[in-house]
C-alpha positions, 0 to 999 in steps of 0.5 A, spaced: 500 500 499 506 504 499 505 506 492 498 508 488 495 502 485 488 500 482 484 495 487 477 492 486 473 490 492 469 484 489 464 481 494 456 480 495 455 488 498 460 491 493 464 491 486 468 497 486 474 499 482 478 504 486 484 508 485 488 508 491 493 513 493 497 513 499 498 519 502 503 518 508 498 515 513 492 516 510 490 512 503 486 517 498 481 512 494 478 514 489 472 510 486 473 509 477 469 503 475 465 497 478 458 496 477 452 500 476 447 496 480 447 489 483 454 487 486 458 481 483 457 477 489 449 479 489 449 475 482 453 469 484 449 469 490 443 469 486 445 464 481 447 459 487 440 460 489 437 458 482 441 451 482 439 451 490 446 451 492 448 453 499 449 460 501 454 464 500 455 460 494 461 462 491 466 457 492 460 452 491 459 455 484 466 455 483 467 448 484 461 446 480 463 451 474 470 446 473 464 440 471 462 444 465 465 444 458 461 449 454 464 456 453 458 460 452 458 467 455 454 473 455 459 479 454 457 484 459 458 492 456 463 496 460 464 503 459 469 507 463 470 501 467 463 501 469 458 496 468 451 493 469 449 485 472 442 486 473 442 484 465 446 478 466 442 475 472 436 475 467 441 472 462 443 467 466 436 465 468 434 464 461 441 460 460 439 455 465 431 454 463 434 452 456 440 448 458 437 445 465 445 444 466 447 446 473 454 446 471 454 450 465 449 455 468 454 456 473 460 457 469 456 461 464 454 466 470 462 466 472 464 467 466 460 473 465 462 476 471 470 475 470 469 477 463 466 484 465 471 484 471 477 484 466 475 488 461 473 494 466 480 493 469 484 493 462 480 499 461 482 502 467 489 500 466 489 504 459 487 510 463 492 509 469 498 505 465 503 502 469 499 501 476 498 494 479 492 491 480 490 488 487 484 484 488 480 483 494 473 481 497 470 474 497 469 474 490 476 474 488 477 467 491 474 465 484 479 461 480 476 463 473 477 470 475 484 469 477 485 465 471 482 470 466 486 476 469 493 472 470 496 476 464 495 482 468 499 480 473 494 482 479 495 481 486 490 477 490 489 477 497 490 470 500 482 467 500 482 467 508 483 475 508 478 475 503 471 474 507 470 481 509 473 488 511 476 486 517 483 485 514 482 492 511 480 496 517 486 492 521 491 495 516 488 502 516 488 502 523 495 499 524 498 505 519 494 510 523 497 508 530 504 508 527 509 513 529 
């Protein structure tokens, strides 16, 4: 966190891309992208509900998606690193109604999310070239997202630090209390 970088927080409540600029013991964060409606985690959990998976559904959807053989995807439109996922939810429901294959539906939903996040990241790197990209939040544990973004040389928080915002609060508190 010592250098300016891009940071994704991908969770059930937030899908934000931030420009993070350290300023001494403080950190200035400016939202530069992400979803304009439902979060990536909401879409994933709603897909899990559709497939009758346990809540939260991320790890279950990830595991199930590995059984898929298809490559179907709905390309989410991304402009200035922002995108909408509510339409994807409708596409996932339509896809599942047509295929009725849980593994294919899981993979379809995750490919849509990963593709949108990837495209938004590429657009942000065009606007802010040379910056590192950090991924955190529960959705950042997704294997498909990690594979798709590998060419961007991202930094991913370890899964045990991606379950809620406690780690971020702890780091910022430490920074503020250090002399």
